[in-house]
N, C-alpha and C positions, 0 to 999 in steps of 0.2 A: 510477559518478561516474568521473571522471578524475584524475589526478593535480595536474591543474590545479583542479581543484574540493575536492579535498582540502586543500588548502594554502587558500585562498578561506575555506571551510569546515568549521577542522577540527572541529567541535562536530560535524557531520555523519555523522563516522567511526563505523561500527555496534559496536556493543558485543559483537557477538555471534559466537562462533566453530560452524566448520561442520567436524565429523566423519564419516568414510565405513565405516557397515557394511551387510556382506553386499549390498553392490553398490548397496544405497541412499544418499540423502542424507539423512543422520538429524541436523537441526539441534536443537543447544540451547544454553539459555542458559548463563549462567555459575552459576546456580543448580540446574543439570540440566533444568529444564524444555523438555520436549520441543517446537518448534512444525515449521508446513512452509509451502514456498513453492504458493500456490494460486494460477493462474489463472483468470480472470475474464469473460468476454465479455456486456456488455449490445447489447441491438441497437433501432432500432423511432427512435431518436433523444429529446431531454432532455421531461418530467424523467426524470432515472432513479431516484429513489423511495431518496436514503441522505443522511448525512448525516456531516459531517464534524469533525471539533476535533485539537486540538490543533498540532502544529509545532516547531520549531526556536526559533522565535521566542518561546512562553512552554516551551522546556524540555519538549516533552512530542511521542509521537512520532502521528504522523497517522493516529488511528485515525475508525473508524467507531463514529457514537453511535447511528445510531437505523437502521434499515430499515422503510419504509415498506410494512404490509401491502396484495398485490396489486401489488406495484412492479414494475419490468422489473427492479431490487435483487434483488428476494426473490425473483423466479422463478427467478433464474442462483445465489441460495444466499448471496448475499452475506449478513454474520451483523456484528452488534457485536463490538466488539471488534477486530474485524481490521485490521490495521495495513498501510497502502497504503504500496508500495515504487516502485512501475514505473504510470506511466499511460502510456496507448498507446505502447507500448516505449519509453518515456523514464525512466531512472532518476532518481526523485527528489534531491533536492539535502536535504527533509523540511520548505521553508518552506510552511507552511499556502496564503499568496497561490498558488504557482505552481501549487499542484495544483487550487485552484480555477481556474486560468486554463485549464490543461489538459482539465478535465471541461468547464467553459463553451465550449471551443473544440472539443467534438467533439459533430458533428452526428447520423449514423447511429449508429455502430457506440463504442462505449466497451468499451476493451480494461485491464482491469487487473493487476497482481497485488500478492497481498494475504499477510501474514505471518499464520497463525492458528499 
């Protein structure tokens, strides 16, 4: 998110911090729980096989709530509970409708970055 986006959507600012250990990025939430960013590339076109809920309009993170068995999402290891951060190299502001539009606009490939 750019500085303008942070001004327009102050609630979109993250509550996470990043610390570096042993040359690798070790991400930790305020409660000490660790997480990592995972790139996921789906190909072959929709349907992708996952369900998304949440978003800033609901004061929740954008979370994957269902991954259909045998789907393209399942084949690349997308998991229930993954938080959607980036779609097709576009950092998300956190709004569900934005994410839905980006997913629906993906025709042959869908590139995601999720926080796990």
